[in-house]
C-alpha positions in Angstrom: 3.8 -16.5 24.6 3.9 -18.1 21.1 6.6 -18.1 18.1 6.8 -17.1 14.8 8.4 -19.5 11.7 8.5 -22.1 9.0 10.7 -23.8 5.7 12.1 -26.5 4.1 15.1 -28.7 5.7 18.5 -28.5 3.8 21.9 -30.0 4.7 22.8 -30.2 7.6 26.4 -29.1 9.4 26.6 -30.6 12.9 30.3 -30.8 14.2 32.3 -31.5 17.1 34.4 -28.8 19.0 37.1 -27.4 16.5 40.4 -28.3 16.0 43.5 -27.3 14.6 43.5 -30.2 12.0 42.2 -29.1 8.6 39.3 -31.1 6.9 36.9 -31.9 3.8 33.3 -30.8 4.1 30.7 -33.5 4.5 29.3 -34.6 0.8 26.0 -36.0 2.4 22.8 -35.2 0.6 20.1 -33.0 1.8 18.2 -34.7 4.7 14.4 -35.4 3.5 11.0 -33.9 4.5 10.0 -35.3 7.8 6.3 -36.6 8.0 3.7 -34.4 8.8 2.5 -34.7 12.9 6.1 -36.0 14.4 6.6 -34.1 17.3 10.5 -32.3 17.7 12.3 -34.3 19.6 15.3 -32.9 21.7 17.7 -34.3 19.7 20.5 -33.1 16.8 18.5 -32.3 14.0 18.4 -29.8 11.6 14.5 -28.0 11.2 14.2 -25.1 8.9 12.1 -22.5 9.5 10.4 -19.1 8.3 10.5 -16.2 11.2 8.3 -13.1 11.4 10.2 -11.8 13.8 12.9 -11.8 15.4 13.7 -13.8 19.0 11.7 -17.1 17.4 9.1 -15.5 20.7 6.4 -14.1 18.2 5.8 -15.2 14.6 6.9 -18.3 12.8 5.9 -19.9 9.5 6.3 -23.3 8.8 8.6 -25.6 10.1 9.6 -29.3 9.1 12.8 -31.5 10.5 15.3 -33.1 9.3 18.2 -35.4 9.7 21.5 -34.7 11.6 24.0 -34.2 8.5 27.6 -34.8 10.6 31.1 -33.5 9.1 34.2 -33.8 10.4 35.5 -30.8 12.7 37.8 -28.5 12.0 39.2 -25.8 9.5 39.0 -26.3 6.0 42.5 -26.2 4.1 41.1 -23.8 1.9 40.4 -21.1 5.0 43.2 -22.1 7.3 44.2 -18.2 6.3 40.9 -16.6 7.3 40.9 -18.9 10.4 44.0 -18.4 12.0 43.0 -14.7 14.0 40.0 -17.0 15.1 42.7 -20.0 16.8 45.1 -17.5 17.6 42.5 -15.9 19.7 40.8 -18.7 20.7 44.7 -20.8 22.0 45.6 -17.6 23.2 42.5 -16.7 25.5 42.3 -21.0 26.8 46.6 -20.8 27.2 46.9 -16.8 28.9 43.8 -15.5 30.0 43.9 -15.0 34.0 40.5 -13.3 34.8 39.0 -16.7 35.9 38.8 -20.3 35.0 38.1 -20.3 31.6 35.5 -23.0 29.4 36.0 -23.6 26.7 32.5 -24.5 25.9 31.3 -21.5 26.7 34.3 -19.5 24.3 32.4 -22.0 21.3 29.2 -20.6 21.9 30.4 -17.0 21.9 32.2 -17.2 18.8 28.6 -19.0 17.1 26.7 -16.0 18.7 29.1 -13.5 17.3 29.2 -15.1 13.7 25.7 -15.4 13.1 25.5 -11.8 14.9 27.8 -10.8 12.8 25.9 -11.1 9.9 23.5 -8.2 10.4 20.7 -10.5 10.2 17.4 -10.3 12.3 15.9 -13.9 11.8 18.8 -15.4 12.5 20.8 -15.7 15.6 22.3 -18.2 18.4 20.3 -20.5 20.7 21.6 -21.6 24.3 19.8 -25.4 24.5 17.2 -24.1 27.1 16.3 -21.6 24.3 16.1 -24.1 21.9 13.8 -26.8 23.8 11.4 -24.0 25.2 11.1 -23.0 21.2 10.2 -26.4 19.8 8.0 -27.1 22.3 6.1 -23.5 21.5 5.7 -23.9 18.2 4.4 -27.4 19.1 1.4 -26.0 20.6 2.0 -26.6 24.2 4.1 -24.8 26.8 5.3 -23.1 29.8 3.9 -19.4 30.5 1.6 -16.5 30.5 -0.4 -17.6 27.4 -0.1 -14.3 24.8 1.1 -13.5 21.4 3.6 -11.0 21.6 4.8 -8.7 18.6 6.7 -5.9 18.6 6.0 -2.2 17.0 8.0 1.3 16.0 6.9 3.9 17.2 5.9 4.9 14.0 3.4 1.9 14.3 5.9 -0.1 11.9 6.3 -3.7 12.6 9.6 -5.9 13.1 11.7 -3.3 15.5 14.3 -5.7 17.1 15.8 -3.6 20.5 12.9 -2.3 22.8 13.1 0.7 23.9 11.2 4.7 23.6 11.3 3.7 19.9 10.5 0.2 20.0 7.4 -1.3 22.2 6.5 -5.0 23.0 2.6 -5.4 22.3 0.0 -7.9 23.3 -1.1 -8.8 20.0 -3.9 -11.3 22.2 -4.1 -13.3 24.9 -5.1 -17.2 24.2 -8.5 -18.5 24.8 -8.2 -20.3 28.0 -4.8 -18.5 29.3 -3.5 -17.4 32.5 -3.2 -13.6 30.4 -6.9 -13.9 29.4 -7.8 -13.8 33.2 -5.6 -11.8 34.5 -7.2 -8.9 32.3 -4.6 -8.5 29.4 -5.5 -7.0 26.6 -4.8 -7.0 22.3 -2.6 -4.0 22.0 -1.5 -3.6 25.6 2.4 -2.6 26.2 4.7 -5.0 28.0 7.4 -2.4 29.7 8.8 -4.7 32.5 8.6 -8.2 34.4 8.8 -7.7 38.3 10.1 -4.6 37.8 12.7 -4.6 35.9 11.9 -2.4 32.6 12.3 -4.6 29.3 14.4 -1.3 27.4 17.7 -2.0 26.0 17.0 -5.9 26.1 15.9 -8.0 22.7 13.3 -9.9 22.3 14.4 -12.9 23.4 15.5 -11.4 26.2 12.2 -10.0 27.7 10.5 -13.6 26.3 12.8 -14.9 29.0 12.0 -12.7 31.9 7.7 -13.4 31.1 8.5 -17.2 30.7 8.9 -19.4 33.4 8.2 -22.7 35.1 4.1 -23.6 35.8 2.9 -22.1 39.2 4.8 -19.2 39.6 4.0 -16.1 39.3 5.3 -12.4 37.0 4.2 -9.9 37.3 4.1 -7.2 34.3 4.0 -3.6 34.1 1.7 -3.0 31.6 0.8 0.9 29.5 -3.0 0.7 27.8 -3.8 3.4 26.0 -2.3 6.8 27.6 -3.0 5.6 30.9 -0.1 5.4 33.4 1.6 2.2 33.1 0.1 -0.4 35.8 1.4 -3.8 37.7 -0.1 -6.8 36.8 0.8 -10.2 38.2 0.2 -13.2 35.8 0.5 -17.0 36.8 2.1 -19.6 34.6 0.5 -22.1 33.6 1.3 -25.2 31.1 -0.7 -23.7 28.2 -2.4 -25.8 25.3 -3.1 -23.1 22.1 -6.8 -24.5 20.7 -5.5 -24.4 16.8 -8.8 -24.0 15.3 -11.5 -22.1 16.6 -15.4 -22.6 14.8 -18.9 -21.6 14.6 -21.6 -21.2 12.3 -22.7 -17.5 11.3 -25.8 -16.0 8.9 -27.9 -18.0 10.8 -25.7 -21.4 9.8 -25.7 -20.5 5.9 -22.0 -19.7 7.0 -18.9 -21.3 8.1 -16.3 -19.4 10.5 -12.6 -21.1 10.6 -10.0 -18.9 12.8 -6.9 -20.3 12.7 -5.1 -19.5 15.3 -1.5 -21.4 15.0 0.6 -24.3 12.4 1.3 -26.8 14.9 1.3 -30.0 14.0 -2.3 -30.5 15.0 -3.5 -28.1 13.3 -4.4 -29.2 9.7 -5.9 -32.4 11.5 -7.8 -29.9 13.5 -9.1 -27.6 10.3 -9.8 -30.6 8.4 -12.2 -31.8 11.1 -13.7 -28.5 11.1 -14.2 -28.3 7.3 -16.1 -31.5 7.0 -18.5 -30.9 10.0 -19.6 -27.7 8.1 -19.7 -29.6 4.8 -21.7 -32.0 6.5 -23.9 -28.7 7.5 -24.6 -28.0 4.2 -22.6 -24.7 4.9 -20.7 -24.0 1.3 -19.8 -21.3 2.3 -16.8 -20.7 4.4 -14.4 -18.0 6.1 -11.1 -18.8 6.9 -9.4 -16.2 9.4 -6.0 -15.8 10.0 -5.7 -12.9 11.1 -3.2 -12.4 14.2 -1.8 -15.5 13.1 1.5 -15.9 13.7 2.9 -19.5 12.0 4.2 -22.7 12.8 4.9 -25.6 10.7 5.8 -25.7 7.2 4.1 -28.8 6.6 0.1 -27.9 8.6 0.8 -24.7 6.3 0.9 -27.5 3.1 -1.9 -29.4 4.3 -4.2 -26.7 5.0 -4.0 -24.9 2.0 -4.4 -27.8 0.4 -7.9 -28.0 1.7 -8.9 -25.3 -0.3 -6.5 -25.9 -4.0 -6.9 -29.3 -5.2 -3.2 -29.2 -7.5 -0.7 -27.3 -8.7 2.0 -25.1 -6.7 1.2 -24.1 -3.2 4.9 -21.9 -2.9 8.4 -21.9 -3.9 11.4 -22.0 -2.7 14.6 -20.0 -3.9 18.1 -20.9 -2.7 21.0 -18.5 -2.0 22.2 -19.6 -5.8 18.6 -18.2 -7.5 17.6 -22.2 -7.7 13.0 -22.6 -6.8 12.0 -25.5 -5.9 8.4 -25.6 -5.6 5.9 -27.2 -3.3 2.7 -28.6 -4.6 -0.9 -29.0 -3.3 -1.6 -32.3 -1.3 -4.3 -34.2 -3.5 -7.7 -34.9 -1.4 -8.6 -31.7 0.3 -12.1 -31.1 1.1 -13.0 -27.6 0.0 -11.4 -28.2 -3.2 -14.8 -27.7 -5.5 -15.2 -24.3 -6.6 -18.8 -23.9 -6.1 -17.6 -23.6 -2.0 -17.2 -20.1 -1.8 -14.1 -18.9 0.0 -12.9 -15.7 1.6 -9.5 -15.1 3.9 -9.5 -12.7 6.6 -5.6 -11.4 7.0 -4.3 -8.8 8.8 -1.2 -6.6 9.9 -0.2 -9.4 12.4 -1.3 -12.3 9.2 2.4 -13.8 9.2 5.0 -16.3 7.6 2.8 -19.6 7.3 -0.2 -17.4 7.5 1.1 -15.6 4.8 1.8 -18.8 2.7 -1.5 -20.3 3.0 -3.2 -16.9 2.1 -0.6 -16.1 -0.9 -1.6 -19.1 -2.3 -5.2 -18.6 -2.3 -5.0 -15.3 -3.5 -2.9 -16.1 -6.3 -4.9 -19.2 -7.2 -7.7 -17.5 -7.1 -9.2 -19.8 -5.3 -10.6 -17.3 -2.1 -11.0 -13.9 -1.5 -8.7 -11.4 0.9 -10.4 -9.3 3.5 -8.8 -7.2 5.7 -5.7 -5.4 5.7 -2.0 -5.8 5.2 -0.4 -8.8 6.1 2.8 -7.9 7.9 5.9 -9.4 4.6 8.0 -12.0 5.9 9.1 -13.5 3.1 12.4 -15.3 4.2 13.3 -19.3 4.8 15.3 -20.0 8.4 17.2 -23.3 9.2 17.2 -24.5 12.8 20.3 -26.7 13.5 20.8 -27.9 16.9 24.9 -28.0 18.3 26.1 -31.8 20.0 26.0 -31.7 23.8 25.1 -28.8 25.4 26.3 -26.8 22.0 22.9 -24.9 21.5 21.4 -24.2 19.1 21.2 -21.7 16.1 18.6 -20.5 13.0 19.8 -19.5 10.0 18.7 -17.5 7.0 18.9 -20.3 4.4 16.1 -19.1 1.7 13.2 -17.3 0.2 9.8 -18.5 -0.1 7.6 -17.6 -3.1 4.1 -16.8 -3.8 2.5 -19.5 -6.9 2.5 -16.5 -8.6 6.8 -16.3 -7.4 5.9 -13.0 -6.0 8.0 -11.8 -2.8 6.2 -10.0 -0.4 9.0 -9.7 2.3 8.6 -6.1 4.0 5.8 -5.6 1.6 3.2 -8.3 2.1 -0.3 -9.5 1.3 -2.7 -6.5 -0.6 -5.7 -7.7 0.6 -8.8 -7.8 -2.4 -11.5 -6.6 -0.3 -8.8 -3.8 2.1 -10.8 -3.1 5.6 -10.0 0.4 7.4 -10.2 -0.8 10.6 -10.5 2.9 13.0 -8.4 3.3 15.8 -10.2 3.2 19.2 -13.3 1.8 17.7 -15.4 -1.1 20.1 -13.6 -4.1 20.9 -16.6 -5.9 19.8 -16.6 -4.3 16.3 -15.4 -6.4 13.8 -15.7 -4.4 10.3 -13.3 -6.9 8.4 -15.6 -10.1 9.5 -18.7 -8.3 8.7 -17.2 -7.8 5.3 -16.7 -10.9 4.5 -20.1 -12.0 5.4 -21.5 -9.3 3.2 -19.3 -10.3 0.3 -20.9 -14.2 0.9 -24.1 -12.7 1.3 -24.3 -11.1 -1.7 -24.9 -8.1 0.0 -21.5 -5.8 -0.4 -20.0 -4.9 -3.7 -17.0 -7.1 -5.0 -13.8 -4.4 -5.1 -11.2 -6.3 -5.8 -8.1 -4.9 -6.1 -5.5 -8.2 -7.9 -2.0 -7.6 -6.9 0.2 -7.8 -10.1 1.7 -10.8 -11.5 5.6 -10.2 -10.9 8.5 -12.3 -10.8 10.8 -12.2 -7.9 14.3 -11.8 -8.8 17.0 -14.5 -8.0 19.8 -13.9 -6.5 21.3 -14.2 -2.9 19.6 -13.6 0.2 19.4 -10.3 1.7 
């Protein structure tokens, strides 16, 4: 499975276990951006993400690291009255609960989980240390599991439900090439109803993911429903999966370079740059960038990938809770910034987060036509932060991201310049979206372009 996300580091907030003593908040400045390509160590850090779906299991939009910003433990004097009920409850449980021995670390983790859960934000969540470690490995492109991209779908076909059951289904978006899921015959659109005979009804996305994941060499038996067929079991061995980030080939008798980007890990930008260099060396100056089904990944990769096509200017903005907007500019030196190199970008309903950052930048700058279907629509930024010891970690929504013309595409997605209808039940070998892109670049199709309105995002607090 893979995750989905993106963001920019903000000042941390890692603290030792709380005490009753008040303390002054830290005045340490926000941490700098990480160097692209750096692997993520499992140490206390702050990380910012744009998640497409709750649970971190699925679509992510970008990812960057920051150093830890320590603060003194304790309750600030200005918040002592608000925290009094918390400390009264904590001390009463520790001192008087007779049901079983009390583990203070478990109490603290439960309190953190409750605080974040009370926000009602599906993209903010507490994670155990194991969950955090697994998520970082997944973002990096190598993980233990069955090797399938997953998403949730409501009964009405809309995306992004949170509690699995009759009206919220867990879908296989696509098995990763060469993965155990592909070898077991799992297909895009398969509904995963349960694992090892236990249904997923009532579970969160993270809980379902944990049932599917496991150590390399073990086997999980998934209950699969395909179309209207009766559910059937599919045993799938788990293994160490290495995701191929870029798949390239030549189309139209070698005149068009096709680049399929599967994720935004710490090596996807360099892989894509090498693929673009190969296309240009072969005199292919018409390129198709396929972001369909791409859940996202590191924000540094999103910036670097967009910069291969956009020579200068803003790639995206980040807007914090106060409304302040900070631009992120293109990196000079992109290989395909020459306007004589024609570009078409493919999107669909599973193009999310970092994919939308890239596609939105290409559309707003007029660098590429977007072809396909409306994208997912994930426009908020989450900060991931590991807590000290084995306290786990959490992610918290801390900003919005906006396109270069300051559109906020949250819940609405990007509208393609050239929409392509995908009929249900069409043969798996048919790809009308790709064919439309080929026709556009070959001059065999009319350009019925529908550019989005250039409206400004509203400043204000995060929803």
